[in-house]
C-alpha positions in Angstrom: -10.3 3.5 34.5 -7.1 1.5 34.7 -8.9 -1.2 32.4 -9.0 1.5 29.9 -6.0 3.0 29.8 -4.7 -1.1 29.6 -6.9 -1.5 26.5 -6.1 1.6 24.6 -2.4 0.8 25.2 -2.5 -2.7 23.8 -4.8 -1.6 20.8 -2.0 1.3 20.0 1.1 -0.8 20.5 -1.0 -3.5 17.8 -1.1 -0.6 14.8 3.0 0.6 15.4 4.5 -1.7 13.8 2.0 -1.0 10.0 2.9 2.4 10.9 6.9 1.6 11.2 6.5 -0.7 7.9 5.1 1.9 6.1 7.9 4.7 7.3 10.5 1.9 5.6 8.0 1.6 2.3 9.9 2.4 -1.2 8.0 5.4 -2.2 5.8 4.3 -5.6 7.3 6.0 -8.6 4.5 6.2 -11.0 1.5 8.5 -11.7 -0.3 5.5 -13.0 -2.1 2.0 -11.7 0.6 -0.3 -12.6 -2.4 -2.8 -12.8 -4.4 -1.2 -15.3 -2.9 2.2 -16.8 -5.3 4.4 -15.5 -4.0 7.4 -14.1 -4.0 7.7 -10.5 -6.7 9.9 -8.4 -9.1 9.6 -12.0 -11.6 7.1 -10.6 -11.5 8.6 -7.1 -9.1 8.4 -4.4 -6.7 5.8 -5.1 -6.0 2.2 -2.8 -2.6 2.6 -1.3 -1.0 0.3 0.7 2.5 -1.8 1.4 3.0 -4.8 0.0 7.0 -6.8 0.6 8.6 -2.7 1.4 7.2 -1.2 -1.9 4.5 1.1 -1.4 1.9 0.6 -4.0 -0.9 2.5 -5.4 -3.9 1.5 -7.6 -6.9 3.2 -9.2 -9.1 1.7 -7.7 -10.4 -1.2 -5.5 -11.0 -3.1 -8.1 -7.9 -3.6 -9.6 -6.8 -4.4 -5.9 -8.0 -7.9 -6.4 -6.0 -8.3 -9.5 -3.0 -7.2 -7.3 -3.6 -9.6 -4.8 -4.1 -12.3 -7.4 -0.7 -11.9 -8.7 1.7 -8.9 -6.4 5.0 -10.9 -7.4 4.6 -9.6 -11.4 3.3 -6.4 -10.1 6.0 -5.6 -7.5 9.0 -6.8 -10.3 6.1 -4.0 -12.8 7.0 -1.2 -10.7 10.3 -1.9 -9.7 11.5 -1.9 -13.8 10.0 0.6 -14.1 11.2 3.0 -11.4 14.5 2.4 -13.3 14.1 3.9 -16.0 
């Protein structure tokens, strides 16, 4: 039983940093996907992630692949559009 408790503690400890990072992230300011321009939710539940302290919401998994190819470009676009 002690082993099981220890394993649960270790697993939960590794999950905690991601929760802290998500809480510290800047909220996503747009109602559209930064990659495709589609309205969020128009293709099902949006894909949500945090990249370099910025929350990002995408319309679909296909856009996630494109976002990951050039995330810096899209993060700059989010920053510019959030200032407006």
